[in-house]
DRENDO-1510 file (C-alpha; in Angstrom, 1 decimal, always signed):
<recs>
REC; n; res; u; v; w
REC; 1; MET; +0.0; +0.0; +0.0 .
REC; 2; SER; +1.6; +3.3; -1.1 .
REC; 3; ARG; +1.5; +6.3; +1.2 .
REC; 4; ALA; +1.9; +10.0; +1.0 .
REC; 5; THR; +5.5; +11.2; +0.5 .
REC; 6; ASP; +7.4; +14.3; +1.1 .
REC; 7; PHE; +8.2; +14.5; -2.6 .
REC; 8; GLU; +7.4; +12.7; -5.8 .
REC; 9; ALA; +11.1; +12.6; -6.7 .
REC; 10; ILE; +14.4; +13.2; -4.9 .
REC; 11; ILE; +17.4; +13.9; -7.1 .
REC; 12; VAL; +20.8; +13.7; -5.5 .
REC; 13; GLY; +23.2; +16.1; -7.3 .
REC; 14; ALA; +22.8; +19.5; -8.9 .
REC; 15; GLY; +25.3; +19.2; -11.7 .
REC; 16; PHE; +24.3; +19.0; -15.4 .
REC; 17; GLY; +23.1; +15.4; -14.9 .
REC; 18; GLY; +20.8; +16.3; -12.0 .
REC; 19; MET; +19.5; +19.3; -13.8 .
REC; 20; GLY; +18.8; +17.3; -16.9 .
REC; 21; ALA; +16.9; +14.7; -14.9 .
REC; 22; ALA; +14.9; +17.5; -13.2 .
REC; 23; ILE; +14.0; +19.1; -16.6 .
REC; 24; GLU; +12.8; +15.8; -17.9 .
REC; 25; LEU; +10.8; +14.9; -14.8 .
REC; 26; LYS; +9.1; +18.2; -15.0 .
REC; 27; ARG; +8.3; +17.6; -18.6 .
REC; 28; GLN; +6.7; +14.4; -17.5 .
REC; 29; GLY; +4.5; +16.2; -15.0 .
REC; 30; VAL; +6.6; +15.4; -11.9 .
REC; 31; GLU; +6.7; +18.9; -10.2 .
REC; 32; ARG; +6.9; +18.0; -6.6 .
REC; 33; LEU; +10.6; +17.2; -6.5 .
REC; 34; THR; +13.8; +18.3; -4.7 .
REC; 35; ILE; +17.4; +18.4; -5.7 .
REC; 36; LEU; +19.8; +17.7; -2.8 .
REC; 37; GLU; +23.4; +19.0; -3.3 .
REC; 38; ARG; +26.3; +18.5; -0.9 .
REC; 39; GLU; +28.1; +21.6; -2.2 .
REC; 40; ASP; +27.1; +25.2; -1.5 .
REC; 41; ASP; +25.9; +25.9; -5.1 .
REC; 42; LEU; +24.9; +24.2; -8.3 .
REC; 43; GLY; +27.1; +23.2; -11.3 .
REC; 44; GLY; +28.7; +20.0; -10.1 .
REC; 45; THR; +32.3; +19.7; -11.3 .
REC; 46; TRP; +32.1; +23.2; -12.7 .
REC; 47; HIS; +31.4; +24.6; -9.3 .
REC; 48; VAL; +33.9; +22.5; -7.4 .
REC; 49; ASN; +36.8; +22.9; -9.8 .
REC; 50; HIS; +38.2; +26.4; -10.4 .
REC; 51; TYR; +42.0; +25.8; -10.6 .
REC; 52; PRO; +44.0; +27.9; -13.1 .
REC; 53; GLY; +43.7; +26.8; -16.7 .
REC; 54; LEU; +40.4; +25.0; -16.1 .
REC; 55; ALA; +38.5; +24.6; -19.4 .
REC; 56; VAL; +36.4; +22.0; -21.2 .
REC; 57; ASP; +38.3; +19.4; -23.1 .
REC; 58; ILE; +35.4; +18.9; -25.6 .
REC; 59; ALA; +34.4; +21.8; -27.9 .
REC; 60; SER; +31.8; +24.0; -26.2 .
REC; 61; VAL; +29.3; +23.6; -29.0 .
REC; 62; THR; +29.1; +19.9; -28.1 .
REC; 63; TYR; +29.6; +20.2; -24.4 .
REC; 64; SER; +26.2; +21.6; -23.7 .
REC; 65; TYR; +22.5; +20.5; -23.9 .
REC; 66; SER; +21.4; +20.3; -27.6 .
REC; 67; PHE; +18.0; +21.8; -26.6 .
REC; 68; GLU; +19.7; +24.7; -24.8 .
REC; 69; PRO; +22.5; +26.0; -27.0 .
REC; 70; ASN; +24.7; +28.8; -25.8 .
REC; 71; PRO; +25.7; +31.2; -28.6 .
REC; 72; SER; +27.9; +33.2; -26.3 .
REC; 73; TRP; +30.9; +30.8; -25.8 .
REC; 74; SER; +34.0; +33.0; -25.9 .
REC; 75; ARG; +36.3; +30.2; -27.2 .
REC; 76; LEU; +35.9; +26.9; -29.0 .
REC; 77; PHE; +37.1; +25.3; -25.7 .
REC; 78; ALA; +35.4; +27.5; -23.1 .
REC; 79; PRO; +37.0; +28.3; -19.8 .
REC; 80; GLY; +35.5; +26.7; -16.7 .
REC; 81; ALA; +33.9; +29.9; -15.5 .
REC; 82; GLU; +31.7; +30.0; -18.6 .
REC; 83; LEU; +30.5; +26.5; -17.9 .
REC; 84; LYS; +29.5; +27.5; -14.4 .
REC; 85; LYS; +27.6; +30.5; -15.8 .
REC; 86; TYR; +25.9; +28.3; -18.3 .
REC; 87; ALA; +24.8; +26.0; -15.5 .
REC; 88; GLU; +23.3; +29.0; -13.7 .
REC; 89; HIS; +21.5; +30.0; -16.9 .
REC; 90; VAL; +20.0; +26.6; -17.3 .
REC; 91; ALA; +18.8; +26.5; -13.7 .
REC; 92; ASP; +17.1; +29.9; -14.0 .
REC; 93; LYS; +15.5; +29.3; -17.4 .
REC; 94; TYR; +14.0; +25.9; -16.4 .
REC; 95; ASP; +13.0; +27.1; -12.9 .
REC; 96; LEU; +15.2; +24.6; -11.1 .
REC; 97; ARG; +16.6; +26.7; -8.3 .
REC; 98; ARG; +13.5; +26.6; -6.2 .
REC; 99; HIS; +13.8; +22.8; -6.1 .
REC; 100; MET; +17.5; +22.9; -4.9 .
REC; 101; GLU; +18.8; +22.6; -1.4 .
REC; 102; PHE; +22.5; +23.0; -0.9 .
REC; 103; GLY; +24.9; +21.8; +1.8 .
REC; 104; VAL; +23.0; +18.5; +2.2 .
REC; 105; VAL; +25.0; +15.3; +2.4 .
REC; 106; VAL; +23.0; +12.2; +1.6 .
REC; 107; ALA; +24.0; +9.3; +3.8 .
REC; 108; SER; +21.8; +6.5; +2.6 .
REC; 109; ALA; +18.6; +5.6; +0.7 .
REC; 110; SER; +16.4; +2.6; +1.2 .
REC; 111; TRP; +13.3; +1.2; -0.5 .
REC; 112; ASP; +10.1; +0.2; +1.4 .
REC; 113; ASP; +8.5; -2.5; -0.7 .
REC; 114; ASP; +5.2; -2.4; +1.2 .
REC; 115; ALA; +4.7; +1.3; +0.9 .
REC; 116; ASP; +6.4; +1.8; -2.5 .
REC; 117; VAL; +8.5; +4.6; -1.0 .
REC; 118; TRP; +12.2; +5.6; -1.0 .
REC; 119; THR; +13.5; +7.0; +2.3 .
REC; 120; VAL; +16.6; +9.2; +1.9 .
REC; 121; ARG; +18.6; +9.9; +5.1 .
REC; 122; THR; +20.9; +12.9; +5.3 .
REC; 123; ASP; +23.8; +13.6; +7.6 .
REC; 124; ASP; +21.8; +16.3; +9.5 .
REC; 125; GLY; +19.5; +13.6; +10.7 .
REC; 126; ARG; +16.5; +14.1; +8.4 .
REC; 127; ALA; +14.6; +11.3; +6.7 .
REC; 128; LEU; +12.9; +12.4; +3.4 .
REC; 129; THR; +10.5; +10.2; +1.5 .
REC; 130; SER; +9.7; +10.1; -2.2 .
REC; 131; ARG; +8.1; +7.9; -4.9 .
REC; 132; TYR; +11.2; +8.1; -7.2 .
REC; 133; LEU; +14.9; +8.4; -6.5 .
REC; 134; VAL; +17.5; +9.7; -9.0 .
REC; 135; THR; +21.2; +9.6; -8.3 .
REC; 136; ALA; +23.2; +12.2; -10.3 .
REC; 137; THR; +26.3; +12.3; -8.2 .
REC; 138; GLY; +28.7; +12.4; -11.2 .
REC; 139; PHE; +31.4; +10.1; -12.3 .
REC; 140; LEU; +34.2; +12.3; -11.0 .
REC; 141; SER; +32.9; +13.4; -7.6 .
REC; 142; GLN; +34.8; +11.5; -5.0 .
REC; 143; PRO; +38.4; +13.0; -4.9 .
REC; 144; TYR; +41.3; +10.6; -4.4 .
REC; 145; THR; +44.0; +11.6; -1.9 .
REC; 146; PRO; +47.0; +9.2; -2.0 .
REC; 147; ASP; +48.1; +7.9; +1.4 .
REC; 148; PHE; +51.9; +8.4; +0.9 .
REC; 149; PRO; +53.9; +7.5; +4.0 .
REC; 150; GLY; +54.7; +10.7; +5.9 .
REC; 151; ILE; +52.3; +13.0; +4.0 .
REC; 152; ASP; +50.8; +14.1; +7.4 .
REC; 153; SER; +54.3; +15.4; +8.3 .
REC; 154; PHE; +54.6; +17.7; +5.3 .
REC; 155; ALA; +55.2; +21.3; +6.7 .
REC; 156; GLY; +54.3; +23.1; +3.5 .
REC; 157; GLU; +51.0; +23.7; +1.7 .
REC; 158; ILE; +49.0; +20.8; +0.3 .
REC; 159; ILE; +46.3; +21.7; -2.2 .
REC; 160; HIS; +44.0; +19.2; -3.9 .
REC; 161; THR; +42.8; +20.4; -7.3 .
REC; 162; THR; +39.2; +19.9; -6.2 .
REC; 163; ALA; +39.7; +22.3; -3.3 .
REC; 164; TRP; +41.7; +25.0; -5.0 .
REC; 165; ARG; +42.7; +28.2; -3.2 .
REC; 166; ASP; +41.7; +31.0; -5.4 .
REC; 167; GLY; +44.5; +33.6; -5.8 .
REC; 168; TYR; +47.2; +31.2; -4.4 .
REC; 169; ASP; +50.5; +32.7; -5.5 .
REC; 170; PHE; +53.2; +30.2; -6.6 .
REC; 171; THR; +55.8; +33.0; -7.0 .
REC; 172; GLY; +59.1; +31.9; -5.4 .
REC; 173; LYS; +57.7; +28.5; -4.5 .
REC; 174; LYS; +59.3; +25.1; -5.0 .
REC; 175; ALA; +56.2; +23.4; -6.1 .
REC; 176; ALA; +55.3; +19.8; -6.9 .
REC; 177; VAL; +52.4; +18.4; -8.9 .
REC; 178; ILE; +51.5; +14.7; -8.3 .
REC; 179; GLY; +49.6; +13.3; -11.3 .
REC; 180; THR; +49.5; +13.8; -15.0 .
REC; 181; GLY; +45.9; +13.3; -15.9 .
REC; 182; ALA; +43.6; +15.8; -17.8 .
REC; 183; THR; +43.5; +18.2; -14.8 .
REC; 184; ALA; +47.3; +18.3; -14.5 .
REC; 185; VAL; +47.7; +18.8; -18.2 .
REC; 186; GLN; +45.7; +22.1; -17.8 .
REC; 187; LEU; +47.2; +23.1; -14.5 .
REC; 188; ILE; +51.0; +22.4; -14.9 .
REC; 189; PRO; +51.7; +25.1; -17.6 .
REC; 190; GLU; +49.9; +27.7; -15.3 .
REC; 191; ILE; +52.0; +26.9; -12.3 .
REC; 192; ALA; +55.2; +26.7; -14.3 .
REC; 193; ARG; +54.8; +30.4; -15.3 .
REC; 194; THR; +55.3; +31.7; -11.8 .
REC; 195; ALA; +56.9; +29.0; -9.6 .
REC; 196; ARG; +60.5; +29.2; -8.7 .
REC; 197; ARG; +60.8; +25.5; -9.5 .
REC; 198; LEU; +58.2; +22.9; -10.4 .
REC; 199; THR; +58.6; +19.1; -10.2 .
REC; 200; VAL; +56.0; +17.0; -11.9 .
REC; 201; PHE; +55.6; +13.5; -10.5 .
REC; 202; GLN; +54.3; +11.2; -13.2 .
REC; 203; ARG; +53.2; +7.6; -12.6 .
REC; 204; THR; +51.6; +7.0; -16.0 .
REC; 205; PRO; +52.0; +9.3; -19.1 .
REC; 206; ILE; +48.9; +10.5; -20.9 .
REC; 207; TRP; +48.1; +10.7; -24.6 .
REC; 208; VAL; +47.9; +14.4; -25.6 .
REC; 209; VAL; +46.9; +15.6; -29.0 .
REC; 210; PRO; +47.0; +19.2; -30.4 .
REC; 211; LYS; +44.2; +21.5; -29.2 .
REC; 212; VAL; +42.6; +23.4; -32.1 .
REC; 213; ASP; +41.4; +26.3; -29.9 .
REC; 214; PHE; +40.6; +29.9; -30.7 .
REC; 215; PRO; +38.4; +32.8; -29.7 .
REC; 216; ILE; +35.0; +32.6; -31.4 .
REC; 217; PRO; +34.7; +35.9; -33.2 .
REC; 218; ARG; +31.8; +38.2; -32.2 .
REC; 219; PRO; +30.2; +38.1; -35.6 .
REC; 220; VAL; +30.0; +34.3; -35.4 .
REC; 221; ARG; +28.5; +34.5; -31.9 .
REC; 222; LYS; +25.9; +36.9; -33.3 .
REC; 223; LEU; +25.2; +34.5; -36.1 .
REC; 224; PHE; +24.7; +31.6; -33.7 .
REC; 225; ALA; +22.2; +33.7; -31.7 .
REC; 226; ALA; +20.3; +35.0; -34.8 .
REC; 227; VAL; +20.3; +31.8; -36.8 .
REC; 228; PRO; +20.4; +28.8; -34.4 .
REC; 229; VAL; +20.7; +26.3; -37.2 .
REC; 230; THR; +24.3; +27.5; -37.8 .
REC; 231; GLN; +25.3; +26.5; -34.3 .
REC; 232; ARG; +23.5; +23.2; -34.6 .
REC; 233; ALA; +25.5; +22.6; -37.8 .
REC; 234; ALA; +28.8; +23.3; -35.9 .
REC; 235; ARG; +27.7; +21.0; -33.2 .
REC; 236; ALA; +26.9; +18.2; -35.7 .
REC; 237; VAL; +30.4; +18.6; -37.3 .
REC; 238; ASN; +32.2; +18.5; -34.0 .
REC; 239; THR; +30.1; +15.6; -32.7 .
REC; 240; SER; +30.9; +13.6; -35.8 .
REC; 241; LEU; +34.6; +14.1; -35.4 .
REC; 242; LEU; +34.4; +13.0; -31.8 .
REC; 243; GLU; +32.3; +10.0; -32.8 .
REC; 244; MET; +34.8; +8.9; -35.3 .
REC; 245; LEU; +37.6; +9.0; -32.6 .
REC; 246; MET; +35.5; +7.1; -30.1 .
REC; 247; VAL; +33.8; +4.5; -32.3 .
REC; 248; PHE; +36.7; +3.7; -34.6 .
REC; 249; GLY; +39.6; +4.5; -32.4 .
REC; 250; VAL; +38.4; +3.0; -29.2 .
REC; 251; LEU; +35.2; +0.9; -29.5 .
REC; 252; HIS; +36.0; -0.8; -32.8 .
REC; 253; TYR; +39.7; -1.2; -32.2 .
REC; 254; ARG; +39.8; -4.8; -33.5 .
REC; 255; GLN; +38.3; -3.8; -36.8 .
REC; 256; ALA; +39.9; -0.3; -37.2 .
REC; 257; LYS; +43.3; -0.8; -35.5 .
REC; 258; PRO; +45.1; +1.4; -38.2 .
REC; 259; GLY; +42.8; +4.3; -37.1 .
REC; 260; ASN; +43.9; +3.9; -33.5 .
REC; 261; GLN; +47.5; +3.8; -34.5 .
REC; 262; LEU; +47.1; +6.9; -36.6 .
REC; 263; ALA; +45.8; +8.8; -33.6 .
REC; 264; ALA; +48.8; +7.6; -31.6 .
REC; 265; LEU; +51.1; +8.7; -34.3 .
REC; 266; LEU; +49.5; +12.2; -34.3 .
REC; 267; ALA; +50.0; +12.4; -30.5 .
REC; 268; LYS; +53.7; +11.2; -30.8 .
REC; 269; ALA; +54.3; +13.8; -33.6 .
REC; 270; HIS; +52.8; +16.5; -31.3 .
REC; 271; LEU; +55.1; +15.4; -28.5 .
REC; 272; ARG; +58.2; +15.4; -30.8 .
REC; 273; THR; +57.5; +18.9; -32.1 .
REC; 274; GLN; +57.0; +20.3; -28.6 .
REC; 275; VAL; +59.6; +18.7; -26.4 .
REC; 276; ARG; +63.3; +19.3; -27.3 .
REC; 277; ASP; +64.9; +16.7; -25.0 .
REC; 278; ALA; +64.8; +13.1; -26.4 .
REC; 279; ALA; +65.0; +11.5; -22.9 .
REC; 280; THR; +62.1; +13.6; -21.7 .
REC; 281; ARG; +60.1; +12.7; -24.7 .
REC; 282; ARG; +60.6; +9.0; -24.0 .
REC; 283; GLN; +59.3; +9.5; -20.4 .
REC; 284; LEU; +56.2; +11.3; -21.7 .
REC; 285; THR; +55.4; +8.7; -24.2 .
REC; 286; PRO; +52.6; +6.2; -23.1 .
REC; 287; SER; +53.4; +2.5; -23.3 .
REC; 288; TYR; +49.8; +1.6; -23.8 .
REC; 289; ASP; +47.4; +1.9; -26.7 .
REC; 290; PHE; +45.7; +5.1; -27.5 .
REC; 291; GLY; +42.2; +5.3; -25.8 .
REC; 292; CYS; +43.0; +3.0; -22.9 .
REC; 293; LYS; +42.9; +6.2; -20.8 .
REC; 294; ARG; +40.9; +9.2; -21.8 .
REC; 295; PRO; +43.2; +11.3; -24.0 .
REC; 296; THR; +43.3; +15.0; -23.8 .
REC; 297; PHE; +44.1; +18.2; -25.8 .
REC; 298; SER; +46.8; +20.7; -25.1 .
REC; 299; ASN; +49.2; +23.0; -26.9 .
REC; 300; SER; +51.1; +24.1; -23.7 .
REC; 301; TYR; +51.5; +21.0; -21.5 .
REC; 302; PHE; +54.5; +19.5; -23.3 .
REC; 303; ARG; +56.2; +22.8; -23.8 .
REC; 304; ALA; +56.4; +23.3; -20.0 .
REC; 305; PHE; +59.0; +20.6; -19.9 .
REC; 306; ASN; +61.4; +22.6; -22.0 .
REC; 307; ARG; +61.8; +25.1; -19.2 .
REC; 308; ASP; +64.9; +24.9; -17.1 .
REC; 309; ASP; +62.9; +25.3; -13.9 .
REC; 310; VAL; +60.5; +22.3; -14.6 .
REC; 311; ASP; +61.6; +18.8; -13.8 .
REC; 312; LEU; +59.8; +15.5; -14.7 .
REC; 313; GLN; +60.1; +12.8; -12.1 .
REC; 314; THR; +59.1; +9.3; -13.0 .
REC; 315; SER; +60.6; +7.4; -10.0 .
REC; 316; SER; +58.4; +5.9; -7.4 .
REC; 317; ILE; +57.6; +8.0; -4.4 .
REC; 318; VAL; +59.0; +6.4; -1.2 .
REC; 319; ARG; +57.7; +8.9; +1.4 .
REC; 320; VAL; +56.9; +12.5; +2.1 .
REC; 321; GLU; +59.1; +14.4; +4.5 .
REC; 322; PRO; +58.4; +17.9; +6.1 .
REC; 323; ASP; +60.4; +19.7; +3.4 .
REC; 324; GLY; +60.2; +17.4; +0.4 .
REC; 325; ILE; +59.4; +14.1; -1.4 .
REC; 326; VAL; +61.8; +11.1; -1.3 .
REC; 327; VAL; +61.8; +8.9; -4.4 .
REC; 328; ASP; +63.8; +5.9; -5.6 .
REC; 329; GLY; +67.1; +6.9; -6.9 .
REC; 330; PRO; +68.7; +5.6; -10.2 .
REC; 331; ASP; +71.2; +3.4; -8.4 .
REC; 332; GLY; +69.0; +1.8; -5.8 .
REC; 333; ASP; +69.5; +4.7; -3.4 .
REC; 334; GLU; +67.0; +7.5; -2.5 .
REC; 335; LEU; +66.7; +10.9; -3.9 .
REC; 336; LYS; +65.0; +13.9; -2.1 .
REC; 337; VAL; +63.2; +16.6; -4.0 .
REC; 338; GLU; +62.8; +19.8; -2.0 .
REC; 339; VAL; +59.2; +21.0; -2.0 .
REC; 340; ASP; +57.2; +23.6; -0.1 .
REC; 341; THR; +53.9; +23.5; -2.0 .
REC; 342; LEU; +52.4; +20.1; -2.9 .
REC; 343; VAL; +49.6; +20.0; -5.5 .
REC; 344; LEU; +47.6; +16.8; -5.6 .
REC; 345; ALA; +46.2; +16.3; -9.2 .
REC; 346; THR; +45.5; +12.7; -8.2 .
REC; 347; GLY; +42.0; +12.4; -9.7 .
REC; 348; PHE; +39.0; +10.6; -8.3 .
REC; 349; ASN; +38.0; +7.3; -6.8 .
REC; 350; LEU; +35.3; +5.8; -9.1 .
REC; 351; TRP; +34.9; +2.2; -8.3 .
REC; 352; ASP; +35.5; +2.0; -4.5 .
REC; 353; VAL; +33.3; +4.8; -3.3 .
REC; 354; ASN; +31.5; +6.4; -6.2 .
REC; 355; PHE; +29.4; +3.5; -7.5 .
REC; 356; PRO; +27.2; +4.5; -5.7 .
REC; 357; ALA; +28.3; +7.5; -3.8 .
REC; 358; PHE; +26.2; +6.5; -0.7 .
REC; 359; THR; +24.5; +3.3; +0.5 .
REC; 360; ILE; +21.4; +2.4; -1.5 .
REC; 361; THR; +19.3; -0.5; -0.5 .
REC; 362; GLY; +16.6; -2.0; -2.7 .
REC; 363; ARG; +14.2; -4.9; -2.5 .
REC; 364; ASN; +15.1; -7.9; -0.4 .
REC; 365; GLY; +17.8; -5.9; +1.3 .
REC; 366; ARG; +20.0; -5.8; -1.8 .
REC; 367; ASP; +22.9; -3.3; -1.2 .
REC; 368; LEU; +23.7; -1.8; -4.5 .
REC; 369; GLY; +27.4; -1.1; -3.9 .
REC; 370; LYS; +28.0; -4.5; -2.3 .
REC; 371; TRP; +26.1; -6.3; -5.1 .
REC; 372; TRP; +28.2; -4.5; -7.8 .
REC; 373; ARG; +31.5; -5.1; -6.0 .
REC; 374; GLU; +30.9; -8.7; -5.1 .
REC; 375; GLY; +29.4; -9.5; -8.5 .
REC; 376; ARG; +29.5; -7.5; -11.7 .
REC; 377; PHE; +29.0; -3.8; -12.2 .
REC; 378; GLN; +25.8; -3.5; -14.3 .
REC; 379; ALA; +22.8; -1.3; -15.1 .
REC; 380; TYR; +20.1; -1.8; -17.8 .
REC; 381; GLU; +20.7; +0.7; -20.6 .
REC; 382; GLY; +23.1; +2.4; -18.1 .
REC; 383; ILE; +20.2; +3.8; -16.0 .
REC; 384; THR; +18.1; +1.2; -14.0 .
REC; 385; VAL; +18.9; -1.9; -11.9 .
REC; 386; PRO; +16.8; -5.0; -11.0 .
REC; 387; GLU; +15.4; -5.1; -7.5 .
REC; 388; PHE; +15.6; -1.3; -7.3 .
REC; 389; PRO; +12.1; -0.1; -8.1 .
REC; 390; ASN; +11.5; +3.6; -9.1 .
REC; 391; PHE; +15.3; +4.1; -9.1 .
REC; 392; LEU; +17.3; +5.9; -11.8 .
REC; 393; THR; +21.1; +5.9; -11.6 .
REC; 394; LEU; +22.7; +8.4; -14.0 .
REC; 395; ASN; +26.3; +7.8; -13.2 .
REC; 396; SER; +26.3; +4.0; -13.6 .
REC; 397; PRO; +28.1; +1.2; -15.3 .
REC; 398; TYR; +27.8; +1.2; -19.2 .
REC; 399; SER; +26.1; +4.6; -19.2 .
REC; 400; TYR; +28.8; +6.9; -20.6 .
REC; 401; SER; +28.1; +7.4; -24.3 .
REC; 402; GLY; +30.4; +9.2; -26.7 .
REC; 403; LEU; +33.0; +11.7; -25.5 .
REC; 404; SER; +30.7; +14.5; -24.4 .
REC; 405; TYR; +28.9; +13.9; -21.0 .
REC; 406; PHE; +25.9; +15.7; -22.5 .
REC; 407; THR; +25.4; +12.8; -24.9 .
REC; 408; THR; +25.0; +10.5; -21.9 .
REC; 409; ILE; +22.6; +12.9; -20.1 .
REC; 410; GLU; +20.4; +13.4; -23.1 .
REC; 411; GLY; +20.2; +9.7; -23.8 .
REC; 412; GLN; +19.1; +9.1; -20.2 .
REC; 413; MET; +16.5; +11.9; -20.5 .
REC; 414; ARG; +15.0; +10.1; -23.5 .
REC; 415; HIS; +14.9; +6.9; -21.6 .
REC; 416; MET; +13.1; +8.6; -18.7 .
REC; 417; ALA; +10.6; +10.2; -21.1 .
REC; 418; ARG; +9.7; +6.8; -22.6 .
REC; 419; LEU; +9.5; +5.1; -19.2 .
REC; 420; PHE; +7.3; +7.7; -17.5 .
REC; 421; GLY; +5.1; +8.0; -20.6 .
REC; 422; GLU; +4.4; +4.3; -20.3 .
REC; 423; LEU; +3.7; +4.7; -16.6 .
REC; 424; ARG; +1.1; +7.4; -17.4 .
REC; 425; ARG; -0.4; +5.2; -20.2 .
REC; 426; ARG; -0.9; +2.3; -17.8 .
REC; 427; GLY; -2.0; +4.5; -14.9 .
REC; 428; ARG; +0.8; +3.1; -12.8 .
REC; 429; SER; +3.4; +4.7; -10.4 .
REC; 430; ARG; +6.0; +1.9; -10.0 .
REC; 431; PHE; +8.5; +0.5; -12.4 .
REC; 432; GLU; +11.3; -2.0; -12.2 .
REC; 433; VAL; +13.5; -3.5; -14.9 .
REC; 434; THR; +13.4; -7.3; -15.1 .
REC; 435; ALA; +16.4; -9.4; -14.3 .
REC; 436; GLU; +16.2; -11.0; -17.8 .
REC; 437; ALA; +16.3; -7.7; -19.6 .
REC; 438; ASN; +19.2; -6.5; -17.5 .
REC; 439; GLU; +21.1; -9.7; -18.1 .
REC; 440; LYS; +20.6; -9.5; -21.8 .
REC; 441; PHE; +21.8; -5.9; -21.9 .
REC; 442; LEU; +24.9; -6.9; -19.8 .
REC; 443; ASP; +25.7; -9.8; -22.1 .
REC; 444; ASP; +25.4; -7.6; -25.2 .
REC; 445; ALA; +27.6; -4.9; -23.8 .
REC; 446; THR; +30.2; -7.4; -22.7 .
REC; 447; ARG; +30.2; -8.9; -26.2 .
REC; 448; ARG; +30.5; -5.6; -27.9 .
REC; 449; LEU; +33.4; -4.5; -25.7 .
REC; 450; GLY; +35.4; -7.5; -26.9 .
REC; 451; ASP; +36.3; -5.5; -30.0 .
REC; 452; SER; +37.3; -2.4; -28.0 .
REC; 453; VAL; +40.8; -1.2; -27.3 .
REC; 454; PHE; +40.2; -2.2; -23.6 .
REC; 455; TYR; +40.3; -5.9; -24.5 .
REC; 456; ALA; +41.7; -6.2; -28.0 .
REC; 457; GLY; +44.4; -3.7; -27.4 .
REC; 458; ASP; +47.2; -3.4; -24.8 .
REC; 459; CYS; +46.0; -1.5; -21.7 .
REC; 460; SER; +48.0; -3.4; -19.2 .
REC; 461; ARG; +50.2; -0.4; -18.2 .
REC; 462; SER; +47.5; +2.3; -18.5 .
REC; 463; ARG; +46.2; +2.4; -14.9 .
REC; 464; SER; +43.0; +3.7; -16.4 .
REC; 465; TYR; +39.9; +4.6; -14.4 .
REC; 466; TYR; +37.9; +3.0; -17.2 .
REC; 467; PHE; +38.7; -0.3; -15.5 .
REC; 468; ASN; +37.1; -1.4; -12.2 .
REC; 469; GLN; +38.7; -3.5; -9.5 .
REC; 470; HIS; +37.7; -6.7; -11.4 .
REC; 471; GLY; +39.7; -5.5; -14.4 .
REC; 472; GLU; +36.5; -4.9; -16.4 .
REC; 473; ALA; +36.0; -1.8; -18.5 .
REC; 474; THR; +32.4; -1.1; -17.4 .
REC; 475; LEU; +32.2; +2.6; -17.7 .
REC; 476; LEU; +31.5; +3.2; -21.4 .
REC; 477; ARG; +28.5; +2.1; -23.4 .
REC; 478; PRO; +30.1; +0.2; -26.4 .
REC; 479; GLN; +27.8; +1.8; -29.1 .
REC; 480; SER; +27.7; +4.8; -31.3 .
REC; 481; THR; +25.9; +7.9; -30.1 .
REC; 482; LEU; +23.2; +7.5; -32.7 .
REC; 483; SER; +22.6; +3.9; -31.8 .
REC; 484; THR; +22.5; +4.7; -28.1 .
REC; 485; LEU; +19.9; +7.5; -28.6 .
REC; 486; ARG; +17.9; +5.3; -30.8 .
REC; 487; GLU; +17.8; +2.5; -28.2 .
REC; 488; MET; +16.9; +5.0; -25.4 .
REC; 489; ASP; +13.9; +6.0; -27.5 .
REC; 490; SER; +12.8; +2.5; -28.4 .
REC; 491; PHE; +13.8; +0.0; -25.7 .
REC; 492; PRO; +11.2; -2.8; -25.2 .
REC; 493; LEU; +8.6; -1.5; -22.8 .
REC; 494; ASP; +8.1; -5.1; -21.5 .
REC; 495; ASP; +11.7; -5.0; -20.2 .
REC; 496; TYR; +10.0; -3.4; -17.2 .
REC; 497; THR; +7.3; -4.5; -14.8 .
REC; 498; TYR; +4.7; -1.9; -13.8 .
REC; 499; ALA; +2.5; -1.6; -10.7 .
</recs>
């Protein structure tokens, strides 16, 4: 027997995923909803991150909702502040702010099968009930801080890129950056400009290709605003290029290996033209196939290593001392690098604490995180899970489609529209994906991934966050964007039960 609830839907997360879900739910007539956000404002990663050099790594015309184009991007690859402003615009236009509550940390959520109700408990002791639960906590939302021996003894400043200190001055500092992922690629050239000395600690090099970036002229922006079809055309061209890179270079590696090798050659040529020293080039060259880790774009990262005051350190870190970092020396001894400012560009913990980001308990006491970790990470069409009625998980296994996160979001919005439309048609309020449909989708995704670079290529030395703790690459949906959107619009309605 269902009972009255505080809300029809609770959405956890006020980033672009959560806002997209709220927009779609409101389109489907679900108005009594709340969006719980642990940070003090909306925008997700574009609110949390504000380090120097922050920008999108997908062209702005594609990194945005297709139904809400922004003709005012200042550059092809917009700076992070513009993404934050865009998020605020979306929230205002679609009347989402009144649904948002900030500074709320969700501790757990549990399903009451008798009452058809989700109960969401927060760290401040509240218990909120709803008919539907949507998790939009993001893929990269749980920062990873390495537990190096002695790090607590470090006497200088420690700054994680997700907790950046605006205005921090590196002038005269002996700085160190640990990590060489996409964030570090943007940040390192900025620190190198002012620091007295910068040491970059690299565990795994990253594939970097040229960044074709430029200011978007004012007349073009005016054209985008006056004739929206022109911006849609630019989006289509950019999306097609990204699609070719993803589908042929990554997902169809077995069939299109030369295309993958061509991308690697482009990245190596870029490295060769930008770094003078041959030994440094060798250290910066990945030893795994292109696409095993998400590649990135930059015209300034490699050049930073030409500077006399920038060092690349590839030896293993032994420990941290109050005034520096000790690494393995070349002759079996130890070498100490003096540091007074330590920057942690160490990324995020996806598989241990982010899937899901808090405890979620479904029917029959099934703990979602435990079920995933003890078995296989899985989600039907990358959005629903058997034995979890009225539950939509946006950041889930096999959900990430294409290279732009907005492709994933809009595909999931289409799935929600079809699902809630069927609920209305049947006069029902409860849905749950069948175990059979989920298993069929999982088997199909596993089969398709067999052709990808993750399994047909050499990723053994990539240390990629695409792989979970079982060694499975269960993050990306192994299909083209068009195929994904088509399936989200047309999945068999009988793959769900309704009540």
